[in-house]
A tleap script that builds the chain and sets N, CA, C and O, in Angstrom:
source leaprc.protein.ff14SB
mol = sequence {
  NMET LEU ALA PHE HIE ASP VAL THR PRO GLN
  SER PRO VAL HIE PHE LEU LEU ILE PRO LYS
  ARG HIE ILE ARG ASN VAL MET GLU MET GLU
  ALA SER ASP VAL SER LEU LEU GLY LYS LEU
  LEU TYR LYS ALA GLN GLU VAL ALA LYS THR
  LEU GLY CYS GLU GLU ASN GLY ALA ARG PHE
  VAL VAL ASN CYS LYS LYS ASP GLY GLY GLN
  THR VAL ASP HIE LEU HIE ILE HIE ALA LEU
  ALA GLY ARG CYS LEU ASP TRP PRO PRO CGLY
}
set mol.1.N position { 3.574 -12.832 -2.259 }
set mol.1.CA position { 2.922 -11.762 -1.521 }
set mol.1.C position { 1.193 -11.758 -2.404 }
set mol.1.O position { 0.972 -12.280 -3.497 }
set mol.2.N position { 0.397 -11.172 -1.720 }
set mol.2.CA position { -0.686 -11.331 -2.030 }
set mol.2.C position { -1.666 -9.445 -2.015 }
set mol.2.O position { -1.594 -8.529 -1.196 }
set mol.3.N position { -2.221 -9.540 -2.910 }
set mol.3.CA position { -3.324 -8.339 -3.557 }
set mol.3.C position { -4.666 -8.424 -3.139 }
set mol.3.O position { -5.289 -9.443 -3.436 }
set mol.4.N position { -5.209 -7.541 -2.510 }
set mol.4.CA position { -6.721 -7.865 -2.156 }
set mol.4.C position { -7.496 -6.435 -1.835 }
set mol.4.O position { -6.779 -5.535 -1.400 }
set mol.5.N position { -9.116 -6.117 -2.044 }
set mol.5.CA position { -9.308 -5.289 -2.358 }
set mol.5.C position { -9.478 -4.700 -0.746 }
set mol.5.O position { -9.848 -5.599 0.009 }
set mol.6.N position { -9.335 -3.735 -0.257 }
set mol.6.CA position { -9.424 -3.154 1.325 }
set mol.6.C position { -11.364 -3.486 1.378 }
set mol.6.O position { -12.261 -3.337 0.549 }
set mol.7.N position { -11.318 -3.951 2.717 }
set mol.7.CA position { -12.956 -4.217 3.333 }
set mol.7.C position { -13.578 -2.930 3.906 }
set mol.7.O position { -14.714 -2.924 4.378 }
set mol.8.N position { -12.678 -1.684 3.837 }
set mol.8.CA position { -13.251 -0.311 3.905 }
set mol.8.C position { -12.632 0.369 2.922 }
set mol.8.O position { -11.515 0.883 2.878 }
set mol.9.N position { -13.384 0.313 2.251 }
set mol.9.CA position { -12.493 1.343 0.844 }
set mol.9.C position { -12.407 2.604 1.016 }
set mol.9.O position { -13.533 2.953 1.370 }
set mol.10.N position { -11.485 3.825 0.957 }
set mol.10.CA position { -11.423 5.060 1.061 }
set mol.10.C position { -11.806 5.814 -0.161 }
set mol.10.O position { -12.217 6.975 -0.153 }
set mol.11.N position { -11.616 4.964 -1.357 }
set mol.11.CA position { -11.733 5.507 -2.851 }
set mol.11.C position { -12.329 4.264 -3.488 }
set mol.11.O position { -12.487 3.153 -2.982 }
set mol.12.N position { -12.624 4.691 -4.699 }
set mol.12.CA position { -13.321 3.897 -5.638 }
set mol.12.C position { -12.219 2.677 -5.897 }
set mol.12.O position { -12.637 1.519 -5.881 }
set mol.13.N position { -10.870 2.932 -6.125 }
set mol.13.CA position { -10.148 1.539 -5.841 }
set mol.13.C position { -9.178 1.980 -4.487 }
set mol.13.O position { -8.496 2.970 -4.223 }
set mol.14.N position { -9.559 0.442 -3.636 }
set mol.14.CA position { -8.567 0.819 -2.940 }
set mol.14.C position { -7.732 -0.525 -2.224 }
set mol.14.O position { -8.267 -0.840 -1.161 }
set mol.15.N position { -6.862 -1.146 -2.485 }
set mol.15.CA position { -6.545 -2.123 -2.337 }
set mol.15.C position { -5.139 -2.438 -1.731 }
set mol.15.O position { -4.277 -1.564 -1.835 }
set mol.16.N position { -4.821 -3.678 -1.071 }
set mol.16.CA position { -3.937 -3.691 -0.226 }
set mol.16.C position { -2.579 -4.923 -0.901 }
set mol.16.O position { -2.658 -5.796 -1.766 }
set mol.17.N position { -1.826 -4.622 -0.331 }
set mol.17.CA position { -0.701 -5.270 -1.314 }
set mol.17.C position { 0.683 -5.994 0.247 }
set mol.17.O position { 1.399 -5.188 0.840 }
set mol.18.N position { 0.712 -7.098 0.478 }
set mol.18.CA position { 1.131 -7.571 1.664 }
set mol.18.C position { 2.249 -8.275 1.239 }
set mol.18.O position { 2.284 -8.437 0.019 }
set mol.19.N position { 3.158 -8.736 1.858 }
set mol.19.CA position { 4.599 -9.702 1.918 }
set mol.19.C position { 4.578 -10.877 2.487 }
set mol.19.O position { 4.781 -10.925 3.700 }
set mol.20.N position { 4.306 -12.196 1.680 }
set mol.20.CA position { 3.920 -13.665 2.966 }
set mol.20.C position { 4.790 -13.503 4.150 }
set mol.20.O position { 4.460 -14.009 5.222 }
set mol.21.N position { 6.285 -12.577 3.970 }
set mol.21.CA position { 6.871 -12.860 5.172 }
set mol.21.C position { 6.470 -11.602 5.874 }
set mol.21.O position { 6.228 -10.468 5.460 }
set mol.22.N position { 6.474 -12.331 7.459 }
set mol.22.CA position { 6.009 -11.411 7.979 }
set mol.22.C position { 6.906 -10.404 8.688 }
set mol.22.O position { 7.656 -10.857 9.553 }
set mol.23.N position { 6.930 -8.872 8.392 }
set mol.23.CA position { 7.515 -7.816 9.178 }
set mol.23.C position { 6.411 -6.809 9.775 }
set mol.23.O position { 5.424 -6.391 9.169 }
set mol.24.N position { 6.693 -6.588 10.755 }
set mol.24.CA position { 5.768 -6.409 11.659 }
set mol.24.C position { 5.243 -4.829 10.656 }
set mol.24.O position { 4.135 -4.625 10.158 }
set mol.25.N position { 6.380 -3.985 10.622 }
set mol.25.CA position { 5.921 -2.421 10.153 }
set mol.25.C position { 7.566 -1.853 9.365 }
set mol.25.O position { 8.504 -2.639 9.502 }
set mol.26.N position { 7.779 -0.802 8.747 }
set mol.26.CA position { 8.881 -0.118 8.149 }
set mol.26.C position { 9.684 -0.110 9.282 }
set mol.26.O position { 10.809 -0.559 9.063 }
set mol.27.N position { 9.473 0.259 10.436 }
set mol.27.CA position { 10.811 0.591 11.370 }
set mol.27.C position { 11.113 -0.697 11.573 }
set mol.27.O position { 12.293 -0.804 11.905 }
set mol.28.N position { 10.437 -1.922 11.504 }
set mol.28.CA position { 11.341 -3.438 12.048 }
set mol.28.C position { 11.676 -3.879 10.691 }
set mol.28.O position { 11.842 -5.084 10.499 }
set mol.29.N position { 11.789 -3.085 9.775 }
set mol.29.CA position { 12.502 -3.730 8.407 }
set mol.29.C position { 14.286 -4.007 8.710 }
set mol.29.O position { 14.860 -3.506 9.677 }
set mol.30.N position { 14.985 -4.903 7.667 }
set mol.30.CA position { 16.060 -5.260 8.024 }
set mol.30.C position { 16.727 -4.835 6.301 }
set mol.30.O position { 15.932 -4.648 5.380 }
set mol.31.N position { 18.266 -4.731 6.083 }
set mol.31.CA position { 18.650 -4.321 5.167 }
set mol.31.C position { 18.021 -5.158 3.668 }
set mol.31.O position { 17.750 -4.794 2.524 }
set mol.32.N position { 17.985 -6.385 4.388 }
set mol.32.CA position { 17.849 -7.643 3.934 }
set mol.32.C position { 16.490 -7.714 3.085 }
set mol.32.O position { 16.272 -8.608 2.267 }
set mol.33.N position { 15.415 -6.447 3.433 }
set mol.33.CA position { 14.264 -6.650 3.307 }
set mol.33.C position { 14.116 -5.218 2.075 }
set mol.33.O position { 13.027 -4.735 1.765 }
set mol.34.N position { 15.270 -4.805 1.599 }
set mol.34.CA position { 15.192 -3.931 1.017 }
set mol.34.C position { 14.228 -3.862 -0.750 }
set mol.34.O position { 13.411 -3.163 -1.350 }
set mol.35.N position { 15.028 -5.083 -0.919 }
set mol.35.CA position { 14.116 -5.320 -2.329 }
set mol.35.C position { 13.172 -6.089 -2.100 }
set mol.35.O position { 12.644 -6.596 -3.090 }
set mol.36.N position { 12.822 -6.319 -1.212 }
set mol.36.CA position { 11.268 -6.738 -1.072 }
set mol.36.C position { 9.977 -5.862 -0.989 }
set mol.36.O position { 8.819 -6.171 -1.269 }
set mol.37.N position { 10.603 -4.435 -0.427 }
set mol.37.CA position { 9.921 -3.461 -0.320 }
set mol.37.C position { 9.347 -2.685 -1.973 }
set mol.37.O position { 8.238 -2.347 -2.387 }
set mol.38.N position { 10.820 -2.644 -2.594 }
set mol.38.CA position { 10.836 -2.382 -3.780 }
set mol.38.C position { 10.004 -3.464 -5.014 }
set mol.38.O position { 9.869 -3.072 -6.173 }
set mol.39.N position { 9.661 -4.393 -4.704 }
set mol.39.CA position { 9.147 -5.355 -5.459 }
set mol.39.C position { 7.672 -5.314 -5.123 }
set mol.39.O position { 6.871 -5.616 -6.008 }
set mol.40.N position { 7.170 -4.908 -3.717 }
set mol.40.CA position { 5.978 -4.845 -3.417 }
set mol.40.C position { 5.396 -3.428 -3.920 }
set mol.40.O position { 4.208 -3.246 -4.187 }
set mol.41.N position { 6.200 -2.654 -3.991 }
set mol.41.CA position { 5.960 -1.026 -4.616 }
set mol.41.C position { 5.510 -1.105 -6.418 }
set mol.41.O position { 4.512 -0.621 -6.952 }
set mol.42.N position { 6.609 -1.870 -7.039 }
set mol.42.CA position { 6.575 -1.872 -8.397 }
set mol.42.C position { 4.988 -3.262 -8.388 }
set mol.42.O position { 4.101 -3.067 -9.219 }
set mol.43.N position { 4.883 -4.264 -7.606 }
set mol.43.CA position { 3.913 -4.611 -8.117 }
set mol.43.C position { 2.243 -4.218 -8.006 }
set mol.43.O position { 1.221 -4.561 -8.600 }
set mol.44.N position { 2.491 -3.560 -7.209 }
set mol.44.CA position { 1.436 -1.922 -6.757 }
set mol.44.C position { 0.911 -1.317 -8.020 }
set mol.44.O position { -0.221 -1.472 -8.478 }
set mol.45.N position { 2.014 -0.517 -8.584 }
set mol.45.CA position { 1.741 0.075 -9.983 }
set mol.45.C position { 1.379 -1.209 -11.028 }
set mol.45.O position { 0.441 -1.024 -11.803 }
set mol.46.N position { 1.854 -2.070 -11.057 }
set mol.46.CA position { 1.122 -2.789 -12.073 }
set mol.46.C position { -0.342 -3.332 -11.605 }
set mol.46.O position { -1.042 -3.797 -12.505 }
set mol.47.N position { -0.824 -3.320 -10.400 }
set mol.47.CA position { -2.367 -3.860 -10.306 }
set mol.47.C position { -3.239 -2.658 -10.651 }
set mol.47.O position { -4.295 -2.643 -11.284 }
set mol.48.N position { -2.372 -1.373 -9.940 }
set mol.48.CA position { -3.475 -0.113 -10.011 }
set mol.48.C position { -3.104 -0.081 -11.755 }
set mol.48.O position { -3.540 1.007 -12.132 }
set mol.49.N position { -2.627 -0.646 -12.686 }
set mol.49.CA position { -2.740 0.129 -13.672 }
set mol.49.C position { -3.670 -1.079 -14.480 }
set mol.49.O position { -4.389 -0.871 -15.458 }
set mol.50.N position { -3.492 -2.156 -13.919 }
set mol.50.CA position { -5.022 -3.164 -13.979 }
set mol.50.C position { -5.845 -3.247 -13.911 }
set mol.50.O position { -6.615 -4.091 -14.368 }
set mol.51.N position { -6.096 -1.806 -12.895 }
set mol.51.CA position { -7.469 -1.793 -12.540 }
set mol.51.C position { -7.764 -0.210 -12.707 }
set mol.51.O position { -8.602 0.403 -12.046 }
set mol.52.N position { -6.787 0.440 -13.880 }
set mol.52.CA position { -7.258 1.469 -14.624 }
set mol.52.C position { -6.819 2.855 -14.348 }
set mol.52.O position { -7.202 3.918 -14.838 }
set mol.53.N position { -6.079 2.640 -13.600 }
set mol.53.CA position { -5.432 3.788 -12.840 }
set mol.53.C position { -3.978 4.526 -13.335 }
set mol.53.O position { -3.290 5.252 -12.618 }
set mol.54.N position { -3.742 4.219 -14.491 }
set mol.54.CA position { -2.348 4.704 -15.050 }
set mol.54.C position { -3.047 6.208 -15.645 }
set mol.54.O position { -2.385 7.207 -15.363 }
set mol.55.N position { -3.748 6.333 -16.082 }
set mol.55.CA position { -3.625 7.727 -16.901 }
set mol.55.C position { -3.605 8.877 -15.758 }
set mol.55.O position { -2.867 9.862 -15.775 }
set mol.56.N position { -4.845 8.463 -14.464 }
set mol.56.CA position { -5.033 9.655 -13.321 }
set mol.56.C position { -3.904 9.330 -12.207 }
set mol.56.O position { -3.502 10.099 -11.334 }
set mol.57.N position { -3.558 8.209 -12.416 }
set mol.57.CA position { -2.462 8.062 -10.813 }
set mol.57.C position { -3.179 7.343 -9.719 }
set mol.57.O position { -4.317 6.873 -9.693 }
set mol.58.N position { -2.438 7.366 -9.017 }
set mol.58.CA position { -2.456 6.833 -7.507 }
set mol.58.C position { -2.117 7.375 -6.514 }
set mol.58.O position { -1.606 8.495 -6.523 }
set mol.59.N position { -2.309 6.769 -5.576 }
set mol.59.CA position { -1.389 6.971 -3.948 }
set mol.59.C position { -1.194 5.752 -3.470 }
set mol.59.O position { -1.913 4.768 -3.646 }
set mol.60.N position { -0.146 5.833 -2.821 }
set mol.60.CA position { 0.557 4.547 -2.478 }
set mol.60.C position { 1.325 4.781 -1.308 }
set mol.60.O position { 2.460 5.258 -1.287 }
set mol.61.N position { 0.509 4.344 -0.140 }
set mol.61.CA position { 0.629 4.533 1.330 }
set mol.61.C position { 1.304 3.198 2.261 }
set mol.61.O position { 0.943 2.031 2.105 }
set mol.62.N position { 2.193 3.582 3.099 }
set mol.62.CA position { 2.359 2.545 4.131 }
set mol.62.C position { 2.649 3.492 5.478 }
set mol.62.O position { 3.480 4.365 5.731 }
set mol.63.N position { 1.606 2.914 6.175 }
set mol.63.CA position { 1.580 3.518 7.380 }
set mol.63.C position { 2.127 2.427 8.454 }
set mol.63.O position { 2.169 1.198 8.499 }
set mol.64.N position { 2.588 3.675 9.435 }
set mol.64.CA position { 3.945 2.598 10.504 }
set mol.64.C position { 3.419 3.633 11.799 }
set mol.64.O position { 3.208 4.840 11.912 }
set mol.65.N position { 3.323 2.214 12.856 }
set mol.65.CA position { 2.638 2.115 13.992 }
set mol.65.C position { 1.713 3.367 14.047 }
set mol.65.O position { 1.532 4.215 13.173 }
set mol.66.N position { 1.064 3.250 15.548 }
set mol.66.CA position { 0.269 3.961 15.807 }
set mol.66.C position { 0.008 5.521 15.287 }
set mol.66.O position { -1.011 5.988 14.778 }
set mol.67.N position { 1.099 6.076 15.546 }
set mol.67.CA position { 0.926 7.403 14.814 }
set mol.67.C position { 0.777 7.829 13.528 }
set mol.67.O position { 0.112 8.786 13.132 }
set mol.68.N position { 1.621 6.846 12.725 }
set mol.68.CA position { 1.727 6.517 11.352 }
set mol.68.C position { 0.169 6.077 10.837 }
set mol.68.O position { 0.064 6.112 9.611 }
set mol.69.N position { -1.030 5.678 11.549 }
set mol.69.CA position { -2.011 5.467 11.241 }
set mol.69.C position { -2.284 3.798 11.098 }
set mol.69.O position { -3.313 3.206 10.774 }
set mol.70.N position { -1.070 3.326 11.436 }
set mol.70.CA position { -0.888 1.516 11.150 }
set mol.70.C position { -2.031 0.592 12.320 }
set mol.70.O position { -1.834 0.440 13.525 }
set mol.71.N position { -2.826 0.248 11.780 }
set mol.71.CA position { -4.085 -0.578 12.495 }
set mol.71.C position { -3.967 -2.457 12.472 }
set mol.71.O position { -4.650 -3.318 13.026 }
set mol.72.N position { -3.001 -2.518 11.733 }
set mol.72.CA position { -2.356 -4.328 11.395 }
set mol.72.C position { -1.082 -4.199 10.985 }
set mol.72.O position { -0.481 -3.526 10.147 }
set mol.73.N position { -0.731 -5.310 12.081 }
set mol.73.CA position { 0.824 -5.195 12.632 }
set mol.73.C position { 1.913 -6.162 11.632 }
set mol.73.O position { 2.876 -6.895 11.861 }
set mol.74.N position { 1.126 -5.685 10.348 }
set mol.74.CA position { 2.242 -6.580 9.380 }
set mol.74.C position { 1.858 -5.769 8.041 }
set mol.74.O position { 0.826 -5.640 7.383 }
set mol.75.N position { 3.388 -5.206 7.933 }
set mol.75.CA position { 4.036 -4.732 6.643 }
set mol.75.C position { 2.598 -4.787 5.293 }
set mol.75.O position { 2.005 -5.797 4.916 }
set mol.76.N position { 2.403 -3.493 4.874 }
set mol.76.CA position { 1.849 -3.547 3.922 }
set mol.76.C position { 1.553 -2.084 2.906 }
set mol.76.O position { 1.937 -1.001 3.348 }
set mol.77.N position { 0.902 -2.146 1.636 }
set mol.77.CA position { 0.630 -1.180 1.382 }
set mol.77.C position { -0.485 -0.969 0.688 }
set mol.77.O position { -1.023 -1.849 0.017 }
set mol.78.N position { -1.013 0.497 0.827 }
set mol.78.CA position { -2.460 0.944 0.224 }
set mol.78.C position { -2.069 1.439 -0.370 }
set mol.78.O position { -1.152 2.255 -0.268 }
set mol.79.N position { -2.951 0.922 -1.637 }
set mol.79.CA position { -3.027 1.994 -3.117 }
set mol.79.C position { -4.509 2.171 -3.353 }
set mol.79.O position { -5.360 1.285 -3.281 }
set mol.80.N position { -4.676 3.339 -3.621 }
set mol.80.CA position { -5.831 4.198 -3.469 }
set mol.80.C position { -5.944 4.856 -5.169 }
set mol.80.O position { -4.940 4.977 -5.871 }
set mol.81.N position { -6.899 5.113 -5.486 }
set mol.81.CA position { -7.140 5.676 -6.476 }
set mol.81.C position { -8.756 6.186 -6.999 }
set mol.81.O position { -9.601 6.054 -6.114 }
set mol.82.N position { -9.236 6.713 -8.246 }
set mol.82.CA position { -10.549 6.750 -8.585 }
set mol.82.C position { -11.074 7.778 -8.238 }
set mol.82.O position { -12.286 7.863 -8.034 }
set mol.83.N position { -10.056 8.969 -8.077 }
set mol.83.CA position { -11.022 10.034 -7.138 }
set mol.83.C position { -9.507 11.226 -6.378 }
set mol.83.O position { -8.710 11.029 -5.462 }
set mol.84.N position { -9.687 12.226 -7.185 }
set mol.84.CA position { -8.497 13.256 -6.567 }
set mol.84.C position { -8.379 12.992 -5.019 }
set mol.84.O position { -9.452 12.772 -4.457 }
set mol.85.N position { -7.423 12.982 -4.366 }
set mol.85.CA position { -6.672 13.008 -2.719 }
set mol.85.C position { -6.413 13.787 -2.553 }
set mol.85.O position { -5.511 14.258 -3.245 }
set mol.86.N position { -6.876 14.395 -1.717 }
set mol.86.CA position { -6.686 15.824 -1.577 }
set mol.86.C position { -5.286 15.792 -0.550 }
set mol.86.O position { -5.318 14.809 0.191 }
set mol.87.N position { -4.140 16.616 -0.370 }
set mol.87.CA position { -2.998 16.654 0.486 }
set mol.87.C position { -2.715 17.396 1.183 }
set mol.87.O position { -2.130 18.337 0.648 }
set mol.88.N position { -2.965 17.554 3.275 }
set mol.88.CA position { -2.804 16.443 3.558 }
set mol.88.C position { -4.300 15.537 3.878 }
set mol.88.O position { -5.433 15.901 3.563 }
set mol.89.N position { -4.048 14.712 4.342 }
set mol.89.CA position { -5.404 13.574 3.953 }
set mol.89.C position { -6.079 14.163 5.403 }
set mol.89.O position { -5.510 14.569 6.416 }
set mol.90.N position { -7.366 14.057 5.116 }
set mol.90.CA position { -8.388 14.446 6.379 }
set mol.90.C position { -9.116 13.303 7.348 }
set mol.90.O position { -9.860 13.654 8.264 }
savepdb mol mol.pdb
quit
């Protein structure tokens, strides 16, 4: 997996975590991908803690397909933190 800062950050902390293995989106995951998604989420919280987000928390997001806001056809997790994030997002 790879982690890197988003090129158009939506919060003071905004990074992506992506698997090296290509999975187009959540809807195309297979049963064998279940542990991979868990590892991605675990690593995302580790990186968030490293970036100082443990005390106030973070939002972890997986967009899926057009209506879900996915713009890159490769499964990835967004981690956003560093400010209060409203719900629903605007």
